[in-house]
N, C-alpha and C positions, 0 to 999 in steps of 0.2 A: 363087539370085539374089534380089536385093531386088525387091519388088513396087512400090516407090515410083515414081510417075509422074514422075520428075524430067527436066527438059528443060535443054538447054544455058543457061548464064547469058548475059543481055544483056551484063553487064559485061565478059564475055570478048571481046567484039567490039572493046574498046578495045586499044590496043597493049600489049605485055607489060611495059612500063615502069610500068603501073598495078598490076601484081600479080606474084605468083609462083605457079607451079603446085606444089601440095604433095600429100603422101600422109599421111593420118591415121596415128597410132600406136595400135595395138590396146590395149584393155583386156583383162585376163585374167579369164575367166569373167564376163562382163558380165551384168547383170540389169536388168529394168525397175524403175524407181523410182516414176515417174509417167508417165501418158499423158493428154493433154488431149483427151479423146474429143469434147468439144464443138467443137473446132477442126478436126477432121479434114476433114469435108466442106467447110468453108469454104475450106480451102487445096487442095481438089481431090483428097483421098484417099478413094476409094470402097471399096477393097478391104479385107479384113482387115488390120489394122495390126500387131498384136502377134504377129508371126512370128519365128522364130528369125533368118531372113536379114535382116529389118528391124531386129532388136536388134543384130545384127553391124554392120549398115551405120551405124546411128546411135550406135554406141559407138567407132567408128573401127577396127573389127575385121574388116571385110569384106576378101576377098582382092582384090577389083576395084572400083574407083570409076569410073563413067562417068556423067556427065562428070567429068573430073578436077578435084578441088576447087582453089579458089584462095584465097590470102591476099592481101589488099590492102595497099598501102603508103600511109601518111599520116604527117603530122607533127603538132604542136599545141603550144599553150601549157598547160603543167602548172603550176598554181599560179602563173600569171603569167610563167613562164619558158619561152622557146621551146626546144623539143627537136627537132632537125632531122629525126629519123626515128624513127617509132613503128611503126605498122602493126599488122596483125592478128597479135598475138604468140602468141595461143592460140585464135584463131577462124579458120574456113575456110569458104567458101561452097561448098555442095555442088551446087546446081542450082536450078531453079525449078519451080513448078507453077502451074497455072491454076485459080483458085478457082471456086466454084459461081456466082458472079456475074460471071465473066469477068476478074477481076483477077488480076494475077500476083503471086506470092509468091517471094521469095528464102529459101532454106533455109540455115542456118548452123549448123555445130557449134562449141561452145565448150568447150575443154578436151580436144581430141583430138590434142594433141602439138605438137611444135615447128614453127615456120615460120621463114623467113629473118628474120622480125622479132621473134623471141622475145628477142633480145639474150641476156641470161645467164639467162633463166628457163626453166622446164621444159615451158612450153605446156600445162600441165594446169590443171584446176579442181578444187576440193575439193567434197565432198558438201555441206558446211555452206553455202558461198556459192551453190552451184547450186540448192539448195532455195530459198534467199532469192529468188533471181532468178525462178525458176519461179513461185513464189507471188505475188511482188509485181508481176511484169509482168501476170499475169492479174488481180490486184487492181486495177490501174491501169485496165485495160480495162473492168472491172466498173464502175469509177467514172466511165467515159466519157472517160478522158484518153488522148490519142494515146500509143501505145506499141509497142515490138516485142512479139511474142507468144511464149509458151512452148508448145511443142508436145509434147515428150517430154524425159524425164530418164532416163539410165542410170547405173549405178553399178558399182563393182567394189571388191574388197578391196585393190587395188594401193595401195601407200603413197605419199602425196604430202607433202612436207615443207614446212610454213610455220613458224609459231612452234613448233609441235609436229607430230608425225607425224598425218596425217589420211588419208582414203580419197579416191579419185578418183571423178569424175563427169564425164559429158559431157551438155551441155544442147543440145537441138535448138531453136533459136529461129527465127522467121520474121518477115518484114516485106516491105513494098513495096521496100525498098531499105536498105542499111546505110551510105550515104555520109554522111560527117561533114565538119564545117567543116575538120578537119585534112587531108582530101584535097586541098582547095583550097590550103591553106597549103603543103603539101609542094612542089607544083609552082611556086608563086608564089615561094617563098624560094629555090628553085634557079634561078629565072630562066628557066623552061621555058615560055614563053608559048604555044607552039603546043599542048602537052599540056594546060595549063591551059584554053585555049579548047575542046579536045576534051572535057574534062571537064564544062565549063559547057553545052556544046551536048548532051552525052549527058543531063545532068540535065533540061535543058529538054525534050528529045525524049521521054524516058521518064516523067518525073514532073510536069512543068509545061508541057504542050504549048500552053496558052493564052498563054504568055509569048512564043512564036514570032511572033505577030501584032503584038506591041507595037512601038512606034516604036524603042525600044532593048530588045531581049529580055533582055539581061544586067541592066539596071536593073529591069526587071519581075521577073526571077527573084530578085534580091536582095530586092526589096519583098515578094515572096510568102514567101520564107524568113523575113523579119523578122515578117511578120504571123503566120506559124504559130508562130513562136517566142514571140511576145507572148501568143498564145492558151494555148500549152503552159504557160508559166511562171506565167500568171494562174491556170490550173486547178491548178497545184502549190500555189501560195499558198493558194488557197481551201480546199483539203483539208488543208493542213498538211504537205505532202510536202517532205521535204529529200532533194535528190539526193546530196549529200555531196562529189562530185568533178566540178564543172561546168568541167572543162578543155575546151578547144575541140576536142580529139579525142574528147570524149564528147557533143558536140552534133550532132544530126541535121539535115541540110539539108531533111529532110522533116517536121521538127517533132515527132519522135517522142521519148518517153522512152527512152533507150538507156543500156546499161551500168550494170546495178544492182550497185553495189558497196557502200559503206558508207552505204546510204540509211537513212531512217527517217521515221516519221510523228511529228508533234508528239504528245507526251502532255500534260503541263501546258504551257499556253501560254507560250511565252518567245520573244520576237522575236530574242533572241540565240542561240538554240539551234544547237549545232554537232553533227551527228550522225556525223561522222567523227572518230575518236580521233586520227587523224594530222594533222588540220587545227588545228594548235596556235594559229594566228593568227586563226582564224575567218574566213578568206577566204570560205568557202562556207556561212556561217551562214544560217539561214532567211530573216532580213530582207535578207540581201545578194543573194539569188538573182536578183531583177530587175536589179540593177546589174551583176551579173556576166554576165547575158544580154546586156546592152547592151554591155559590154566585149567579149564574145566576137563579137558582131555587128560591131563595129568591126574586130576582127582579120580577120573574114571580108570585110568591105567593102573592106579594103586589097587583097585579092586581085583585086578587080574594077577597079582603077584603070586597066587597059589599055583598057577598053571603056565606062567610066562617068566622066563628068567629075567632077573633085574636088568642085566646087560641089553636084552632085547627090548624091554620096556624103555629104557633110556634111549636106545637107538631110535625107537618109534617116535618119542617125543622130540629128539634132536632133528629128526628129518621132517617133522610136520611143518614148521614155518616155510620151508622150501616148497613143500607140497601146496600150502595155502597160496604162496606167492605165484607159483605156476598157474593155479586156477584163477587167481585174481588178474594176472596179466593177460591171460586168455580172454577174460571177460572185457578188459580194457581195450585190448586190440580190436575187438569186435566193435566197441563203442566208438573208436576212432577210425573204423573203416580201414584198418591196415590189412595188408595182403601177406605180409612176411613177418617172421619172428626174428628180432635182433637183440643183440646184447644190451644195447642202450635204451630198450623199451621201458624198462623200470624207471629210468631217469627222465624220459620223455613224459611219462604219466606223472611222476612226482613233481616235476617242474610245472606241469600245467596246473596241478592242484594248488601248488604254492603261489602261482599267479593269480588264482581265484581267491585264495584266502583273504578274508577281510574286505572284499570288494562288494559283498551283498549280491553276488550273482546267483540267481535261481538255478540250482544244480540240475534239475530235469530239463528246464527249457534251454540251458546252455548247450547240452549235448544234442538236443533236438535240433537246434539252429546251427550247430557246428557243421552239420551235414552240408550246409549251403555255402561254406567256404570254398572259394575257387583254388585251383592248383597254382595259378600263376602268381610269380613273386610280388608284383606291383598291384595286383587286383585289390580293390577296396573290400573291407569286411562287409558282410551283410548287415544292413541296418538293424534287422531284428537281433543280431548277436551283439552288436555294439551297444544297442539300447539297454541291455541286461546290466552293464556296468553303470554304476550311479553317475559317474563323471566321464563316461566314455572309456573305451578300452585303454588299459594302462600300458606303459612301455614294456613291462615284463611279459605281458600277454602278446604284445606285438612281436617280440623277439621269439616267443614260443611259436607263434603262428608261422614265422618264417622258417623255422626248423621243421615244423609239421608239413609245410608245403614242399620243402626240399625232399622230405621222406616220401611224400606222395609221388612226386615226379620221379624219383629214383626207382619206385615200384611200377611206373607206368600205370598208376592207379586212376582209372577213368573217373572223373568227377561225378558224371551222371550215375554210373553204376555204384559208386562209393555212397552217394546220397541215399539211393534205394536200399543198400545194405544197412547203413546206419539207422535208417528209419524203422527197420525190422527189429532192432535191438535197443533203441533209445526211445522210451515211451513218450507219447504226447500227453498221457494222463497218468497221475498217481492219485492215491487217496490222501489228499491234503487235509490236515486237521480242520480247517475251516469248512471244507466240504462236508466232512462227517458231522461237525457241529450243526451245520445248517439242516442236514437231514434228521439229526437227533431233535432239533428244536420243533420241526414239523411233526415228528412221530409222537413227541410228547402231547401233542394236540390231536392225536389219532389220525394224522395224515401220513401214510407210509409210502406214498408215490415216489418221494425223492430217493428212498432206499432202493427201489426197484430200478430207478433211472440211473442211479450211480452204479449199480451192479451191472447193468447192461453196458454202460460205458467202459468200466474197468475190466470187463471180461475180455475186451479187445483193446488193450491200451496202446497198441502201436499203430492203430488205424485211425487216421484223423477224420472226423465226422462233424459236419456243420451243426448238427443238433446238439453236440456236446461242447460247443465252442467256449461256453462259460466255465467248463471244467479245465480248460487248457490254459488258464491264465495264472499268473503269479499271485501269491496270497496277498490280500489286502492288508493294509497296515494293522487294523484291528486284530488280525489273526495272531500277531505276536504276543498278545495277552492270554491266549488260550493256555490253560494250565492242565497238564495231564500227569496224573499220579497213579500209584498202585491201587487206589480205591476203586473197587468194582463190585 
């Protein structure tokens, strides 16, 4: 028997039109690939975790599952086109645990076999993409960005066919909840108002109880989702994270980063960067993410038209860009080490990024080394910063640095204290694609040590450590050829 302290799912209290009861499909001779021991106590697991019974349970191979897993139904706009029924095609909810602080965590297996929503797919996940999600969800947590978490990863030699034959894996991920914009869209477009209201009431009761006391709880709920989405996407932009597939079915109503598919962090800064090889039109390019989030919120807001006046919905959508901009500038002021808020801050940020555009400057290393810039007008630029520009710092960047220094002096901004503050918000380490690829290559040969090493590094991305010096370097030239698509 599994020793996991799983309790029945709160979501199961909803009518069965919201989900289907499913049975995982076993992996042959599963093995542990990775276990996030830092997370175990947080989600309420106190006993020994890496047992044979738990391995079987989390690889879909147990003889009995209690409570019975659920796959939920939802729809969504994929690349702007509405798809009437999607759902958990290769994910299933196992149950819940109560964490060390009393919070509840839903457990979900990803890659444990077919569900009624798999359509023509096999319900499996491959080792390659599962390693990427395991590492990136924990990297995002280390960066302080809201996300689902990765608890464990199991693998097997079972073949899974994508572009080529690969091996199977099952990821155990946890979150307070996995409800997406698409859950609302499914019932809205089917005209099932009663069930739509049940879903909204469930989300308010379980996740946004403060909204229940509002004059209009449903408007308050939408506003809270909008605020969390603004904060989330602002955080993405600030660290250069590209989600890759911001469909409405990949947007969490809890403001979590969810569904790590063809994601990527900016290497050389490029506002037009597209991390998903399948996104040929650039719909989900880096610079487009705030606009797409707004579009997705408009799709969600439409689902609330039964309970919220059209004028209030329009006002919500009109105000959201300013809400996002406020959250984004707050993030960027921290990255620049500024002490005050001023009207010209948006221009200061946009002019900096314009100066970086086309210069092949590594986004992460740039902000890390910017902390070394002196306040004095005539002081030379740090060599580590100048070296990031292919042909040395440009005149446009030199002009910007002059403005930046004047701002710092006007604030009486101590250079030493500023550097300390900036290094607390500008990471030294991110999950670069080539680092993930190196770990994947080793894992395909049964060596999982680099996964653990990367996880240890990325759990504290702001703390520079000599043992991870190789993770703090710009991507090598060959990394430009790495192709990431929706295939997983």
